[in-house]
N, CA, C and O atoms as CSV, one atom per row, in Angstrom:
chain,resi,resn,atom,element,x,y,z
A,1,MET,N,N,92.391,49.685,132.233
A,1,MET,CA,C,91.781,50.579,131.268
A,1,MET,C,C,92.836,51.383,130.524
A,1,MET,O,O,92.642,51.734,129.360
A,2,GLY,N,N,93.953,51.680,131.185
A,2,GLY,CA,C,95.015,52.455,130.558
A,2,GLY,C,C,95.670,51.705,129.411
A,2,GLY,O,O,96.033,52.304,128.398
A,3,LYS,N,N,95.823,50.379,129.569
A,3,LYS,CA,C,96.420,49.571,128.505
A,3,LYS,C,C,95.509,49.516,127.289
A,3,LYS,O,O,95.980,49.569,126.154
A,4,LEU,N,N,94.212,49.410,127.522
A,4,LEU,CA,C,93.256,49.362,126.422
A,4,LEU,C,C,93.291,50.663,125.624
A,4,LEU,O,O,93.272,50.647,124.393
A,5,LYS,N,N,93.340,51.774,126.324
A,5,LYS,CA,C,93.399,53.077,125.665
A,5,LYS,C,C,94.676,53.197,124.838
A,5,LYS,O,O,94.637,53.689,123.711
A,6,ALA,N,N,95.798,52.755,125.381
A,6,ALA,CA,C,97.068,52.814,124.659
A,6,ALA,C,C,97.030,51.934,123.413
A,6,ALA,O,O,97.544,52.320,122.363
A,7,ILE,N,N,96.427,50.762,123.524
A,7,ILE,CA,C,96.329,49.858,122.374
A,7,ILE,C,C,95.453,50.467,121.282
A,7,ILE,O,O,95.798,50.400,120.103
A,8,VAL,N,N,94.329,51.058,121.666
A,8,VAL,CA,C,93.433,51.688,120.691
A,8,VAL,C,C,94.141,52.844,119.999
A,8,VAL,O,O,94.030,52.996,118.782
A,9,ILE,N,N,94.865,53.658,120.753
A,9,ILE,CA,C,95.600,54.783,120.171
A,9,ILE,C,C,96.661,54.284,119.201
A,9,ILE,O,O,96.825,54.856,118.123
A,10,LEU,N,N,97.378,53.237,119.561
A,10,LEU,CA,C,98.401,52.680,118.668
A,10,LEU,C,C,97.786,52.121,117.387
A,10,LEU,O,O,98.346,52.296,116.304
A,11,ILE,N,N,96.651,51.458,117.501
A,11,ILE,CA,C,95.977,50.931,116.312
A,11,ILE,C,C,95.531,52.069,115.406
A,11,ILE,O,O,95.729,52.010,114.192
A,12,LEU,N,N,94.930,53.104,115.986
A,12,LEU,CA,C,94.495,54.251,115.189
A,12,LEU,C,C,95.679,54.957,114.536
A,12,LEU,O,O,95.597,55.363,113.377
A,13,LEU,N,N,96.762,55.102,115.263
A,13,LEU,CA,C,97.962,55.718,114.707
A,13,LEU,C,C,98.514,54.890,113.548
A,13,LEU,O,O,98.945,55.443,112.536
A,14,GLY,N,N,98.500,53.585,113.694
A,14,GLY,CA,C,98.938,52.705,112.613
A,14,GLY,C,C,98.060,52.835,111.381
A,14,GLY,O,O,98.562,52.860,110.257
A,15,LEU,N,N,96.744,52.918,111.585
A,15,LEU,CA,C,95.827,53.089,110.461
A,15,LEU,C,C,96.043,54.422,109.756
A,15,LEU,O,O,95.972,54.492,108.529
A,16,VAL,N,N,96.304,55.472,110.516
A,16,VAL,CA,C,96.585,56.779,109.917
A,16,VAL,C,C,97.867,56.718,109.094
A,16,VAL,O,O,97.927,57.293,108.008
A,17,CYS,N,N,98.880,56.039,109.588
A,17,CYS,CA,C,100.141,55.894,108.840
A,17,CYS,C,C,99.923,55.119,107.545
A,17,CYS,O,O,100.444,55.503,106.498
A,18,ILE,N,N,99.163,54.040,107.608
A,18,ILE,CA,C,98.867,53.266,106.397
A,18,ILE,C,C,98.096,54.123,105.401
A,18,ILE,O,O,98.392,54.109,104.206
A,19,PHE,N,N,97.111,54.869,105.889
A,19,PHE,CA,C,96.332,55.763,105.039
A,19,PHE,C,C,97.236,56.782,104.357
A,19,PHE,O,O,97.105,57.026,103.158
A,20,ALA,N,N,98.146,57.373,105.111
A,20,ALA,CA,C,99.047,58.383,104.559
A,20,ALA,C,C,99.971,57.784,103.508
A,20,ALA,O,O,100.208,58.401,102.469
A,21,LEU,N,N,100.490,56.602,103.763
A,21,LEU,CA,C,101.407,55.972,102.813
A,21,LEU,C,C,100.711,55.560,101.520
A,21,LEU,O,O,101.354,55.491,100.472
A,22,GLN,N,N,99.425,55.288,101.574
A,22,GLN,CA,C,98.697,54.874,100.382
A,22,GLN,C,C,98.152,56.050,99.582
A,22,GLN,O,O,97.612,55.848,98.494
A,23,ASN,N,N,98.278,57.269,100.091
A,23,ASN,CA,C,97.728,58.443,99.410
A,23,ASN,C,C,98.785,59.524,99.227
A,23,ASN,O,O,98.580,60.675,99.615
A,24,VAL,N,N,99.908,59.152,98.639
A,24,VAL,CA,C,100.993,60.118,98.449
A,24,VAL,C,C,101.004,60.716,97.047
A,24,VAL,O,O,101.872,61.532,96.737
A,25,ALA,N,N,100.063,60.331,96.201
A,25,ALA,CA,C,100.013,60.868,94.838
A,25,ALA,C,C,99.794,62.378,94.884
A,25,ALA,O,O,99.076,62.884,95.747
A,26,THR,N,N,100.407,63.079,93.964
A,26,THR,CA,C,100.279,64.530,93.895
A,26,THR,C,C,99.020,64.901,93.116
A,26,THR,O,O,98.735,64.333,92.062
A,27,VAL,N,N,98.279,65.856,93.650
A,27,VAL,CA,C,97.067,66.337,92.983
A,27,VAL,C,C,97.175,67.842,92.785
A,27,VAL,O,O,97.785,68.545,93.590
A,28,ASP,N,N,96.570,68.329,91.696
A,28,ASP,CA,C,96.505,69.764,91.443
A,28,ASP,C,C,95.198,70.284,92.018
A,28,ASP,O,O,94.130,69.723,91.773
A,29,THR,N,N,95.295,71.353,92.777
A,29,THR,CA,C,94.128,71.948,93.409
A,29,THR,C,C,93.953,73.360,92.880
A,29,THR,O,O,94.894,74.154,92.896
A,30,HIS,N,N,92.758,73.676,92.414
A,30,HIS,CA,C,92.446,75.010,91.907
A,30,HIS,C,C,91.427,75.643,92.848
A,30,HIS,O,O,90.362,75.076,93.092
A,31,PHE,N,N,91.759,76.823,93.375
A,31,PHE,CA,C,90.845,77.544,94.253
A,31,PHE,C,C,90.915,79.017,93.902
A,31,PHE,O,O,91.945,79.665,94.090
A,32,LEU,N,N,89.815,79.538,93.393
A,32,LEU,CA,C,89.731,80.916,92.914
A,32,LEU,C,C,90.852,81.179,91.916
A,32,LEU,O,O,90.816,80.647,90.806
A,33,PHE,N,N,91.846,81.983,92.281
A,33,PHE,CA,C,92.918,82.319,91.347
A,33,PHE,C,C,94.197,81.547,91.626
A,33,PHE,O,O,95.205,81.752,90.950
A,34,TRP,N,N,94.167,80.664,92.612
A,34,TRP,CA,C,95.376,79.932,92.986
A,34,TRP,C,C,95.344,78.524,92.422
A,34,TRP,O,O,94.290,77.898,92.309
A,35,LYS,N,N,96.526,78.045,92.074
A,35,LYS,CA,C,96.683,76.654,91.662
A,35,LYS,C,C,97.814,76.077,92.496
A,35,LYS,O,O,98.931,76.594,92.486
A,36,MET,N,N,97.521,75.009,93.214
A,36,MET,CA,C,98.520,74.399,94.083
A,36,MET,C,C,98.656,72.927,93.733
A,36,MET,O,O,97.702,72.286,93.292
A,37,SER,N,N,99.835,72.412,93.933
A,37,SER,CA,C,100.099,70.996,93.755
A,37,SER,C,C,100.601,70.461,95.091
A,37,SER,O,O,101.563,70.980,95.656
A,38,MET,N,N,99.936,69.412,95.592
A,38,MET,CA,C,100.310,68.868,96.898
A,38,MET,C,C,99.933,67.395,96.963
A,38,MET,O,O,99.117,66.926,96.168
A,39,PRO,N,N,100.518,66.667,97.899
A,39,PRO,CA,C,100.125,65.267,98.072
A,39,PRO,C,C,98.661,65.166,98.510
A,39,PRO,O,O,98.169,66.002,99.268
A,40,LEU,N,N,97.992,64.150,98.032
A,40,LEU,CA,C,96.578,63.952,98.346
A,40,LEU,C,C,96.341,63.852,99.844
A,40,LEU,O,O,95.361,64.396,100.354
A,41,VAL,N,N,97.219,63.170,100.548
A,41,VAL,CA,C,97.038,62.997,101.992
A,41,VAL,C,C,97.101,64.348,102.710
A,41,VAL,O,O,96.363,64.564,103.671
A,42,LEU,N,N,97.961,65.250,102.263
A,42,LEU,CA,C,98.042,66.576,102.874
A,42,LEU,C,C,96.748,67.343,102.651
A,42,LEU,O,O,96.233,67.982,103.568
A,43,LEU,N,N,96.226,67.279,101.440
A,43,LEU,CA,C,94.962,67.947,101.137
A,43,LEU,C,C,93.833,67.400,102.005
A,43,LEU,O,O,93.015,68.164,102.519
A,44,MET,N,N,93.787,66.084,102.168
A,44,MET,CA,C,92.725,65.477,102.970
A,44,MET,C,C,92.828,65.875,104.441
A,44,MET,O,O,91.812,66.145,105.083
A,45,PHE,N,N,94.047,65.912,104.976
A,45,PHE,CA,C,94.210,66.315,106.376
A,45,PHE,C,C,93.917,67.803,106.566
A,45,PHE,O,O,93.380,68.196,107.601
A,46,LEU,N,N,94.264,68.635,105.579
A,46,LEU,CA,C,93.921,70.058,105.658
A,46,LEU,C,C,92.407,70.246,105.673
A,46,LEU,O,O,91.880,71.027,106.465
A,47,LEU,N,N,91.716,69.530,104.799
A,47,LEU,CA,C,90.260,69.635,104.765
A,47,LEU,C,C,89.623,69.091,106.043
A,47,LEU,O,O,88.619,69.628,106.511
A,48,LEU,N,N,90.193,68.043,106.601
A,48,LEU,CA,C,89.716,67.521,107.884
A,48,LEU,C,C,89.867,68.581,108.971
A,48,LEU,O,O,88.952,68.790,109.768
A,49,GLY,N,N,91.013,69.247,109.003
A,49,GLY,CA,C,91.252,70.302,109.985
A,49,GLY,C,C,90.281,71.462,109.829
A,49,GLY,O,O,89.765,71.983,110.818
A,50,VAL,N,N,90.032,71.867,108.582
A,50,VAL,CA,C,89.076,72.949,108.328
A,50,VAL,C,C,87.679,72.534,108.788
A,50,VAL,O,O,86.962,73.330,109.395
A,51,GLY,N,N,87.299,71.308,108.505
A,51,GLY,CA,C,85.990,70.815,108.935
A,51,GLY,C,C,85.849,70.789,110.447
A,51,GLY,O,O,84.800,71.142,110.985
A,52,ILE,N,N,86.901,70.371,111.127
A,52,ILE,CA,C,86.878,70.356,112.593
A,52,ILE,C,C,86.743,71.774,113.137
A,52,ILE,O,O,85.961,72.012,114.057
A,53,LEU,N,N,87.497,72.715,112.575
A,53,LEU,CA,C,87.401,74.109,113.023
A,53,LEU,C,C,86.007,74.683,112.795
A,53,LEU,O,O,85.463,75.358,113.669
A,54,ILE,N,N,85.432,74.420,111.634
A,54,ILE,CA,C,84.084,74.911,111.351
A,54,ILE,C,C,83.085,74.303,112.337
A,54,ILE,O,O,82.207,75.005,112.841
A,55,GLY,N,N,83.212,73.018,112.611
A,55,GLY,CA,C,82.325,72.366,113.574
A,55,GLY,C,C,82.446,72.961,114.964
A,55,GLY,O,O,81.441,73.161,115.646
A,56,LEU,N,N,83.680,73.246,115.390
A,56,LEU,CA,C,83.882,73.851,116.709
A,56,LEU,C,C,83.274,75.246,116.783
A,56,LEU,O,O,82.635,75.595,117.775
A,57,VAL,N,N,83.471,76.041,115.740
A,57,VAL,CA,C,82.927,77.403,115.727
A,57,VAL,C,C,81.404,77.367,115.744
A,57,VAL,O,O,80.779,78.090,116.520
A,58,ILE,N,N,80.805,76.542,114.904
A,58,ILE,CA,C,79.341,76.455,114.870
A,58,ILE,C,C,78.802,75.921,116.198
A,58,ILE,O,O,77.785,76.408,116.692
A,59,GLY,N,N,79.465,74.937,116.773
A,59,GLY,CA,C,79.048,74.419,118.073
A,59,GLY,C,C,79.099,75.476,119.155
A,59,GLY,O,O,78.208,75.547,120.002
A,60,ARG,N,N,80.127,76.290,119.133
A,60,ARG,CA,C,80.252,77.354,120.130
A,60,ARG,C,C,79.161,78.406,119.940
A,60,ARG,O,O,78.600,78.904,120.917
A,61,ILE,N,N,78.860,78.746,118.683
A,61,ILE,CA,C,77.805,79.727,118.409
A,61,ILE,C,C,76.458,79.207,118.902
A,61,ILE,O,O,75.706,79.941,119.545
A,62,VAL,N,N,76.153,77.959,118.609
A,62,VAL,CA,C,74.878,77.369,119.044
A,62,VAL,C,C,74.799,77.328,120.562
A,62,VAL,O,O,73.748,77.617,121.133
A,63,THR,N,N,75.896,76.974,121.223
A,63,THR,CA,C,75.915,76.915,122.684
A,63,THR,C,C,75.680,78.293,123.290
A,63,THR,O,O,74.951,78.417,124.274
A,64,ARG,N,N,76.284,79.324,122.720
A,64,ARG,CA,C,76.098,80.683,123.254
A,64,ARG,C,C,74.675,81.167,123.055
A,64,ARG,O,O,74.143,81.874,123.911
A,65,ARG,N,N,74.044,80.803,121.944
A,65,ARG,CA,C,72.672,81.246,121.696
A,65,ARG,C,C,71.682,80.584,122.639
A,65,ARG,O,O,70.639,81.163,122.944
A,66,LYS,N,N,71.991,79.380,123.104
A,66,LYS,CA,C,71.091,78.678,124.020
A,66,LYS,C,C,71.136,79.263,125.424
A,66,LYS,O,O,70.191,79.077,126.191
A,67,LYS,N,N,72.205,79.965,125.781
A,67,LYS,CA,C,72.338,80.522,127.140
A,67,LYS,C,C,71.503,81.747,127.332
A,67,LYS,O,O,71.505,82.331,128.416
């Protein structure tokens, strides 16, 4: 089972690397009064991280209310 897990992790890591290499174009981002220029892959990973954090916070709030 350990070898299977390692193989799956390596495949996923490879897919993430391919994804990152294919999305290096620079994009302009406007948010309120700020204007930022960054690689598309960085923006996507930042938004993924924000989404994960929001999901964790909401999950924790729901869990506490059920107790």
